[in-house]
N, CA, C and O of each residue as an XYZ file, in Angstrom:
636
protein
N     -33.805      7.551     11.085
C     -33.623      6.054     11.304
C     -32.261      5.820     11.896
O     -31.366      6.662     11.815
N     -32.131      4.734     12.455
C     -30.997      4.311     13.105
C     -30.083      3.619     12.019
O     -30.409      2.616     11.384
N     -28.880      4.307     11.900
C     -27.879      3.967     10.778
C     -27.342      2.519     11.188
O     -26.959      1.772     10.288
N     -27.305      2.128     12.439
C     -26.828      0.749     12.730
C     -27.754     -0.274     12.081
O     -27.355     -1.339     11.610
N     -29.007      0.128     12.092
C     -29.967     -1.067     11.683
C     -30.031     -0.882     10.098
O     -30.249     -1.858      9.380
N     -29.860      0.239      9.638
C     -30.039      0.535      8.122
C     -28.875     -0.209      7.396
O     -29.077     -0.815      6.344
N     -27.648     -0.143      7.994
C     -26.379     -0.671      7.239
C     -26.025     -1.967      7.870
O     -24.933     -2.442      7.560
N     -26.810     -2.643      8.746
C     -26.482     -4.042      9.253
C     -26.391     -5.079      8.179
O     -27.197     -5.026      7.251
N     -25.473     -6.026      8.223
C     -25.425     -7.049      7.332
C     -26.681     -7.952      7.757
O     -27.220     -7.975      8.863
N     -27.014     -8.677      6.636
C     -28.146     -9.558      6.646
C     -28.073    -10.434      7.839
O     -29.077    -10.476      8.551
N     -26.994    -11.171      8.178
C     -26.896    -12.064      9.346
C     -26.900    -11.142     10.564
O     -27.065    -11.748     11.623
N     -26.762     -9.859     10.657
C     -26.709     -9.224     11.762
C     -28.212     -8.724     12.203
O     -28.446     -8.424     13.373
N     -28.998     -8.672     11.393
C     -30.363     -8.236     11.655
C     -31.143     -8.854     12.716
O     -31.851     -8.226     13.503
N     -30.957    -10.297     12.701
C     -31.664    -10.921     13.684
C     -31.277    -10.647     15.195
O     -32.071    -10.817     16.120
N     -30.088    -10.243     15.336
C     -29.568     -9.779     16.592
C     -29.931     -8.440     17.194
O     -29.805     -8.208     18.396
N     -30.420     -7.507     16.245
C     -30.807     -6.156     16.632
C     -32.161     -6.377     17.313
O     -33.021     -6.963     16.654
N     -32.433     -5.996     18.494
C     -33.618     -5.968     19.122
C     -34.559     -4.748     18.817
O     -34.140     -3.590     18.801
N     -35.822     -5.085     18.583
C     -36.816     -4.149     18.227
C     -37.615     -3.805     19.476
O     -38.501     -4.560     19.877
N     -37.304     -2.662     20.092
C     -38.067     -2.386     21.368
C     -38.956     -0.941     21.066
O     -38.474      0.191     21.090
N     -40.180     -1.245     20.818
C     -40.925      0.087     20.693
C     -41.777      0.577     21.929
O     -42.675      1.418     21.902
N     -41.273     -0.175     23.092
C     -41.846      0.193     24.350
C     -43.196     -0.504     24.509
O     -43.811     -0.277     25.551
N     -43.675     -1.240     23.695
C     -45.106     -1.866     23.833
C     -44.900     -3.399     23.848
O     -44.297     -4.043     22.990
N     -45.543     -3.917     25.047
C     -45.592     -5.362     25.285
C     -46.579     -6.042     24.170
O     -47.791     -5.877     24.313
N     -46.160     -6.688     23.227
C     -47.053     -7.259     22.103
C     -46.662     -8.712     21.855
O     -45.579     -9.170     22.219
N     -47.508     -9.344     21.279
C     -47.453    -10.842     20.987
C     -47.849    -10.880     19.503
O     -48.764    -10.198     19.042
N     -47.097    -11.722     18.794
C     -47.358    -12.070     17.269
C     -48.502    -13.078     17.197
O     -48.506    -14.046     17.958
N     -49.418    -12.890     16.355
C     -50.579    -13.696     16.110
C     -50.684    -14.046     14.701
O     -50.525    -13.188     13.833
N     -50.976    -15.413     14.393
C     -51.403    -15.799     13.010
C     -52.835    -15.584     12.977
O     -53.513    -16.098     13.867
N     -53.409    -14.866     12.035
C     -54.755    -14.799     11.965
C     -55.232    -15.469     10.666
O     -54.662    -15.343      9.582
N     -56.354    -16.205     10.896
C     -56.980    -17.095      9.822
C     -58.426    -16.991      9.878
O     -58.993    -16.442     10.823
N     -59.049    -17.508      8.877
C     -60.565    -17.338      8.687
C     -61.018    -18.698      8.788
O     -60.408    -19.623      8.251
N     -62.176    -18.864      9.528
C     -62.954    -20.183      9.609
C     -64.418    -19.675      9.860
O     -64.737    -18.900     10.762
N     -65.223    -20.203      8.970
C     -66.765    -19.724      8.905
C     -67.019    -18.322      9.063
O     -67.866    -17.887      9.842
N     -66.268    -17.590      8.307
C     -66.460    -15.998      8.269
C     -66.034    -15.469      9.569
O     -66.378    -14.331      9.888
N     -65.350    -16.157     10.309
C     -64.739    -15.610     11.561
C     -63.270    -15.259     11.453
O     -62.641    -15.959     10.660
N     -62.650    -14.386     12.042
C     -61.250    -14.094     12.081
C     -60.858    -14.586     13.448
O     -61.209    -14.039     14.493
N     -60.050    -15.735     13.358
C     -59.464    -16.325     14.546
C     -57.900    -16.102     14.690
O     -57.206    -15.968     13.682
N     -57.453    -16.072     15.751
C     -55.971    -15.846     16.000
C     -55.415    -16.974     16.973
O     -56.023    -17.476     17.919
N     -54.108    -17.269     16.529
C     -53.412    -18.139     17.506
C     -52.014    -17.445     17.611
O     -51.561    -16.754     16.699
N     -51.363    -17.680     18.789
C     -50.227    -17.125     19.074
C     -49.198    -17.846     17.976
O     -49.180    -19.066     17.813
N     -48.384    -16.962     17.281
C     -47.661    -17.533     16.432
C     -46.544    -18.406     16.804
O     -46.029    -19.146     15.966
N     -46.143    -18.356     18.021
C     -45.167    -19.415     18.517
C     -45.677    -20.684     18.652
O     -44.893    -21.608     18.865
N     -47.016    -20.913     18.553
C     -47.612    -22.345     18.550
C     -47.739    -22.944     17.174
O     -47.947    -24.142     16.984
N     -47.597    -22.013     16.195
C     -47.827    -22.451     14.845
C     -46.505    -23.236     14.305
O     -45.410    -22.679     14.374
N     -46.632    -24.469     13.799
C     -45.476    -25.291     13.330
C     -45.473    -25.051     11.900
O     -44.449    -24.643     11.351
N     -46.485    -25.261     11.288
C     -46.594    -25.220      9.725
C     -47.886    -24.982      9.275
O     -48.827    -25.218     10.034
N     -48.100    -24.495      8.012
C     -49.278    -24.448      7.156
C     -49.230    -25.247      6.139
O     -48.354    -25.073      5.291
N     -50.181    -26.308      6.013
C     -50.127    -27.392      4.997
C     -51.323    -27.139      3.964
O     -52.427    -26.772      4.365
N     -51.055    -27.346      2.684
C     -52.138    -27.332      1.700
C     -52.357    -28.653      1.115
O     -51.407    -29.410      0.917
N     -53.694    -29.004      0.798
C     -53.896    -30.243      0.005
C     -53.328    -31.528      0.629
O     -52.701    -32.349     -0.040
N     -53.584    -31.669      1.981
C     -53.167    -33.000      2.677
C     -54.310    -33.969      2.516
O     -55.491    -33.624      2.466
N     -53.875    -35.191      2.441
C     -54.871    -36.434      2.555
C     -55.229    -36.647      3.840
O     -54.298    -37.037      4.545
N     -56.355    -36.509      4.414
C     -56.724    -36.698      5.620
C     -57.385    -38.159      5.667
O     -58.268    -38.500      4.879
N     -56.845    -39.018      6.711
C     -57.396    -40.325      6.782
C     -58.353    -40.448      7.822
O     -58.017    -40.190      8.977
N     -59.590    -40.839      7.528
C     -60.703    -40.810      8.638
C     -60.386    -41.890      9.645
O     -59.786    -42.921      9.342
N     -60.811    -41.606     10.842
C     -60.629    -42.446     12.040
C     -62.048    -42.794     12.520
O     -62.841    -41.867     12.686
N     -62.361    -43.846     12.716
C     -63.718    -44.289     13.297
C     -63.704    -44.282     14.853
O     -62.710    -44.618     15.496
N     -64.856    -43.883     15.404
C     -65.054    -43.714     16.861
C     -64.293    -42.645     17.551
O     -63.784    -42.862     18.651
N     -64.187    -41.425     16.914
C     -63.733    -40.267     17.535
C     -64.793    -39.165     17.320
O     -65.611    -39.142     16.400
N     -64.661    -38.295     18.265
C     -65.640    -37.078     18.277
C     -65.788    -36.529     16.800
O     -64.811    -36.539     16.050
N     -67.133    -36.005     16.353
C     -67.271    -35.716     15.131
C     -66.462    -34.507     14.625
O     -66.330    -34.361     13.410
N     -65.919    -33.639     15.484
C     -64.954    -32.508     15.152
C     -63.626    -32.975     14.881
O     -62.793    -32.159     14.487
N     -63.314    -34.189     15.039
C     -61.988    -34.755     14.586
C     -62.142    -35.326     13.162
O     -62.865    -36.305     12.975
N     -61.484    -34.740     12.170
C     -61.671    -35.249     10.891
C     -60.896    -36.406     10.545
O     -61.174    -37.066      9.543
N     -59.869    -36.720     11.365
C     -59.069    -37.817     11.043
C     -57.479    -37.572     11.294
O     -57.163    -36.866     12.252
N     -56.588    -38.066     10.562
C     -55.120    -37.875     10.832
C     -54.528    -37.696      9.518
O     -55.027    -38.141      8.484
N     -53.311    -36.946      9.597
C     -52.527    -36.885      8.405
C     -51.022    -37.228      8.954
O     -50.602    -37.084     10.102
N     -50.347    -37.710      7.828
C     -48.838    -38.101      8.121
C     -47.990    -36.895      7.672
O     -47.905    -36.529      6.500
N     -47.395    -36.336      8.674
C     -46.507    -35.137      8.463
C     -45.071    -35.662      8.684
O     -44.622    -35.749      9.827
N     -44.343    -36.015      7.594
C     -43.040    -36.478      7.864
C     -42.766    -37.551      8.910
O     -41.842    -37.550      9.723
N     -43.781    -38.524      8.746
C     -43.596    -39.693      9.729
C     -44.367    -39.538     10.887
O     -44.611    -40.577     11.501
N     -44.818    -38.462     11.342
C     -45.570    -38.169     12.593
C     -47.058    -38.133     12.303
O     -47.366    -37.506     11.290
N     -48.009    -38.671     12.980
C     -49.310    -38.816     12.819
C     -49.896    -37.519     13.533
O     -49.499    -37.259     14.669
N     -50.765    -36.754     12.948
C     -51.106    -35.556     13.423
C     -52.683    -35.577     13.362
O     -53.255    -35.705     12.279
N     -53.338    -35.455     14.495
C     -54.860    -35.464     14.359
C     -55.223    -34.171     13.739
O     -54.450    -33.224     13.881
N     -56.332    -34.028     13.056
C     -56.920    -32.870     12.293
C     -58.183    -32.704     12.965
O     -58.941    -33.658     13.137
N     -58.478    -31.384     13.403
C     -59.517    -30.969     14.035
C     -60.316    -29.943     12.995
O     -59.693    -29.108     12.339
N     -61.593    -30.075     12.921
C     -62.464    -29.129     12.239
C     -62.737    -27.988     13.246
O     -63.580    -28.207     14.115
N     -62.172    -26.913     13.220
C     -62.383    -25.868     14.286
C     -63.823    -25.427     14.229
O     -64.394    -25.137     15.280
N     -64.443    -25.357     13.079
C     -65.855    -24.949     12.885
C     -66.757    -25.853     13.681
O     -67.589    -25.391     14.462
N     -66.599    -27.073     13.492
C     -67.478    -28.130     14.243
C     -67.137    -28.115     15.647
O     -67.993    -28.412     16.481
N     -65.943    -27.791     15.986
C     -65.598    -27.918     17.451
C     -66.275    -26.723     18.123
O     -66.638    -26.868     19.290
N     -66.490    -25.516     17.481
C     -67.039    -24.368     17.944
C     -68.552    -24.389     17.901
O     -69.194    -23.425     18.315
N     -69.151    -25.504     17.391
C     -70.642    -25.640     17.270
C     -71.122    -24.957     16.097
O     -72.286    -24.557     16.123
N     -70.385    -24.747     15.021
C     -70.807    -24.152     13.726
C     -70.902    -25.376     12.733
O     -70.373    -26.467     12.944
N     -71.598    -25.066     11.696
C     -71.524    -26.173     10.591
C     -70.199    -26.607     10.174
O     -69.287    -25.789     10.050
N     -70.034    -27.924      9.937
C     -68.695    -28.468      9.546
C     -68.231    -27.906      8.265
O     -69.053    -27.372      7.520
N     -67.007    -27.977      7.949
C     -66.235    -27.517      6.750
C     -66.519    -28.569      5.786
O     -66.588    -29.741      6.158
N     -66.705    -28.191      4.441
C     -66.725    -28.989      3.405
C     -65.302    -29.388      2.861
O     -64.958    -30.513      2.497
N     -64.595    -28.316      2.877
C     -63.242    -28.316      2.141
C     -62.141    -28.699      3.215
O     -62.166    -28.130      4.307
N     -61.225    -29.601      2.945
C     -60.229    -30.135      3.701
C     -58.809    -29.661      3.326
O     -57.812    -30.244      3.753
N     -58.746    -28.563      2.496
C     -57.426    -28.283      1.829
C     -56.423    -27.472      2.667
O     -55.251    -27.464      2.293
N     -56.780    -26.790      3.765
C     -55.844    -25.999      4.298
C     -55.775    -26.265      5.932
O     -56.729    -26.087      6.691
N     -54.578    -26.684      6.289
C     -54.316    -26.977      7.701
C     -53.224    -26.331      8.341
O     -52.073    -26.330      7.903
N     -53.640    -25.738      9.470
C     -52.601    -25.134     10.332
C     -52.378    -26.019     11.475
O     -53.240    -26.347     12.290
N     -50.913    -26.449     11.468
C     -50.431    -27.425     12.445
C     -49.894    -26.621     13.706
O     -49.029    -25.750     13.616
N     -50.510    -27.014     14.901
C     -50.099    -26.213     16.216
C     -49.296    -27.128     17.001
O     -49.509    -28.340     17.015
N     -48.356    -26.545     17.667
C     -47.709    -27.380     18.788
C     -48.312    -26.906     20.189
O     -48.208    -25.764     20.637
N     -48.952    -27.966     20.795
C     -49.623    -27.648     22.098
C     -48.771    -28.451     23.185
O     -49.071    -29.605     23.493
N     -47.793    -27.833     23.693
C     -46.909    -28.583     24.543
C     -46.375    -29.781     23.962
O     -45.558    -29.586     23.063
N     -46.621    -30.905     24.238
C     -45.949    -32.101     23.774
C     -46.911    -32.735     22.732
O     -46.665    -33.891     22.390
N     -48.021    -32.074     22.174
C     -48.845    -32.638     21.397
C     -48.897    -31.705     20.072
O     -48.807    -30.484     20.201
N     -49.035    -32.259     18.890
C     -49.192    -31.512     17.691
C     -50.641    -31.731     17.088
O     -51.135    -32.845     16.910
N     -51.156    -30.728     16.844
C     -52.706    -30.713     16.165
C     -52.768    -30.024     15.057
O     -52.123    -28.981     14.958
N     -53.570    -30.498     14.013
C     -53.835    -29.656     12.891
C     -55.364    -29.160     12.976
O     -56.298    -29.886     13.316
N     -55.458    -27.926     12.643
C     -56.739    -27.430     12.544
C     -57.130    -27.088     11.018
O     -56.297    -26.763     10.172
N     -58.443    -27.202     10.799
C     -58.856    -26.988      9.403
C     -59.329    -25.402      9.352
O     -60.068    -24.868     10.179
N     -58.789    -24.829      8.296
C     -59.087    -23.331      8.201
C     -59.601    -22.929      6.848
O     -59.305    -23.634      5.884
N     -60.329    -21.877      6.694
C     -60.785    -21.375      5.229
C     -59.597    -20.823      4.510
O     -59.414    -20.992      3.305
N     -58.723    -20.095      5.373
C     -57.743    -19.368      4.733
C     -56.866    -18.561      5.787
O     -57.339    -18.090      6.821
N     -55.598    -18.463      5.424
C     -54.845    -17.620      6.299
C     -54.825    -16.206      5.942
O     -54.631    -15.851      4.779
N     -55.031    -15.327      6.965
C     -55.187    -13.748      6.624
C     -54.025    -13.153      6.742
O     -53.583    -12.618      5.725
N     -53.273    -13.089      7.923
C     -52.073    -12.240      8.015
C     -51.448    -12.574      9.392
O     -52.107    -13.162     10.250
N     -50.133    -12.181      9.593
C     -49.486    -12.347     10.835
C     -49.134    -10.868     11.430
O     -48.431    -10.068     10.813
N     -49.685    -10.620     12.647
C     -49.509     -9.402     13.218
C     -49.115     -9.360     14.575
O     -49.511    -10.238     15.342
N     -48.275     -8.307     15.020
C     -48.026     -8.061     16.364
C     -49.030     -7.327     16.886
O     -49.324     -6.268     16.332
N     -49.704     -7.740     17.995
C     -50.804     -6.980     18.625
C     -50.402     -6.704     20.086
O     -49.977     -7.651     20.748
N     -50.505     -5.471     20.647
C     -50.183     -5.163     21.873
C     -51.187     -5.988     22.731
O     -52.358     -6.174     22.401
N     -50.588     -6.475     23.898
C     -51.276     -7.249     24.850
C     -52.504     -6.466     25.519
O     -53.503     -7.030     25.963
N     -52.308     -5.245     25.526
C     -53.276     -4.353     26.188
C     -54.535     -4.235     25.225
O     -55.625     -3.901     25.691
N     -54.386     -4.485     24.017
C     -55.507     -4.472     22.998
C     -56.317     -5.832     23.008
O     -57.342     -5.934     22.333
N     -55.874     -6.810     23.733
C     -56.716     -8.036     23.709
C     -57.634     -7.864     25.071
O     -57.192     -7.628     26.196
N     -58.886     -8.022     24.736
C     -59.965     -7.922     25.878
C     -60.510     -9.240     26.079
O     -60.727     -9.991     25.129
N     -60.767     -9.588     27.421
C     -61.369    -10.745     27.745
C     -62.796    -10.758     27.269
O     -63.415     -9.731     26.990
N     -63.292    -11.994     27.189
C     -64.632    -12.279     26.742
C     -65.721    -11.699     28.027
O     -65.363    -11.698     29.205
N     -66.783    -11.325     27.674
C     -67.777    -10.939     28.819
C     -67.940    -12.068     29.879
O     -67.916    -13.244     29.514
N     -68.085    -11.772     31.019
C     -68.237    -12.822     32.021
C     -69.365    -13.810     31.877
O     -69.274    -14.919     32.405
N     -70.365    -13.473     31.221
C     -71.550    -14.280     31.046
C     -71.295    -15.298     29.734
O     -72.138    -16.164     29.498
N     -70.229    -15.179     28.979
C     -69.999    -15.811     27.784
C     -69.700    -17.291     28.077
O     -68.868    -17.588     28.935
N     -70.443    -18.330     27.296
C     -70.139    -19.534     27.488
C     -69.118    -20.177     26.481
O     -68.836    -21.375     26.462
N     -68.653    -19.306     25.725
C     -67.659    -19.666     24.688
C     -66.380    -20.086     25.422
O     -65.722    -19.183     25.937
N     -65.959    -21.328     25.527
C     -64.796    -21.843     26.257
C     -63.485    -21.867     25.388
O     -62.364    -21.947     25.890
N     -63.745    -21.785     23.957
C     -62.487    -22.023     23.109
C     -62.062    -20.694     22.772
O     -61.079    -20.664     22.030
N     -62.565    -19.532     23.138
C     -61.989    -18.253     22.970
C     -61.674    -17.517     24.190
O     -62.509    -17.254     25.055
N     -60.301    -17.157     24.234
C     -59.915    -16.511     25.433
C     -59.974    -15.060     25.441
O     -59.812    -14.436     26.490
N     -60.218    -14.437     24.231
C     -60.168    -12.967     24.172
C     -60.490    -12.534     22.739
O     -60.625    -13.299     21.783
N     -60.593    -11.211     22.723
C     -60.800    -10.533     21.340
C     -60.113     -9.221     21.244
O     -59.739     -8.618     22.250
N     -59.938     -8.751     19.966
C     -59.583     -7.531     19.793
C     -59.887     -6.952     18.315
O     -60.030     -7.738     17.378
N     -59.981     -5.567     18.135
C     -60.105     -4.938     16.959
C     -58.714     -4.969     16.370
O     -57.736     -4.688     17.063
N     -58.613     -5.309     15.091
C     -57.323     -5.369     14.480
C     -56.981     -3.832     14.098
O     -57.789     -2.985     13.718
N     -55.682     -3.688     14.278
C     -55.143     -2.311     14.038
C     -55.251     -1.713     12.662
O     -55.214     -0.491     12.520
N     -55.392     -2.593     11.572
C     -55.617     -2.164     10.276
C     -57.122     -1.935      9.885
O     -57.451     -1.651      8.734
N     -57.948     -2.068     10.844
C     -59.355     -1.805     10.817
C     -60.075     -2.918      9.983
O     -61.142     -2.659      9.426
N     -59.529     -4.087      9.899
C     -60.200     -5.069      8.903
C     -61.161     -6.089      9.771
O     -61.571     -7.166      9.338
N     -61.439     -5.562     11.049
C     -62.434     -6.446     11.752
C     -61.967     -6.639     13.105
O     -61.165     -5.894     13.668
N     -62.556     -7.780     13.657
C     -62.219     -8.201     14.973
C     -61.759     -9.636     14.969
O     -62.332    -10.511     14.320
N     -60.639     -9.849     15.765
C     -60.112    -11.176     15.859
C     -60.530    -11.800     17.231
O     -60.457    -11.171     18.287
N     -60.932    -12.967     17.136
C     -61.047    -13.753     18.352
C     -59.765    -14.597     18.620
O     -59.263    -15.174     17.655
N     -59.206    -14.715     19.823
C     -58.095    -15.349     20.175
C     -58.409    -16.812     20.664
O     -58.983    -17.013     21.734
N     -58.051    -17.697     19.927
C     -58.361    -19.179     20.009
C     -57.525    -19.694     21.233
O     -56.321    -19.468     21.356
N     -58.248    -20.379     22.087
C     -57.482    -20.916     23.179
C     -57.329    -22.329     22.924
O     -58.170    -23.189     23.183
N     -56.033    -22.532     22.321
C     -55.744    -23.880     21.778
C     -55.693    -24.967     22.655
O     -55.969    -26.103     22.268
N     -55.331    -24.693     23.912
C     -55.409    -25.631     24.983
C     -56.778    -26.314     25.169
O     -56.824    -27.513     25.445
N     -57.778    -25.651     25.037
C     -59.173    -26.127     24.991
C     -59.725    -26.737     23.852
O     -60.890    -27.129     23.910
N     -59.001    -26.891     22.725
C     -59.540    -27.365     21.456
C     -59.935    -28.872     21.693
O     -61.003    -29.353     21.314
N     -58.905    -29.591     22.393
C     -59.071    -31.057     22.765
C     -59.420    -31.195     24.262
O     -58.608    -30.948     25.154
N     -60.645    -31.595     24.466
C     -60.822    -31.838     25.849
C     -60.129    -32.874     26.503
O     -59.721    -33.787     25.786
N     -59.883    -32.933     27.849
C     -59.143    -33.891     28.565
C     -60.145    -34.965     28.933
O     -60.566    -35.098     30.082
N     -60.516    -35.740     27.895
C     -61.470    -36.765     28.425
C     -60.894    -38.240     28.483
O     -61.596    -39.160     28.903
């Protein structure tokens, strides 16, 4: 083991680069309708529990409403409904994502884990797939199943 890292002061550890020679990306993996979905960890702003969602009329059915997060109104999207699956019953867990200049909350069943996944392990969907919300998939290194990479930019259509 590298003595420099072992004996580094706590404030020095952030400056020590970790280079294992593999180009990887960190993903937050969560559950939604018995599926493991992942989003790039850099896009995750916050994970909120037990938020009051205010209903909005005249919006698509997959938009549950909005929440007030420290003075900012965040639209809440039911990721299951958006993917064409049955809507969620429970509104208790929200993952807030930063999508460029827009923040969006998505309802999830639970957060599973945060993992570094080598980019070479993410495989594109088959060419005949009609699923536009998923950009790729991979087998998780711990053997706990398959993760589908959620294409966050496609969650809210540009209508």
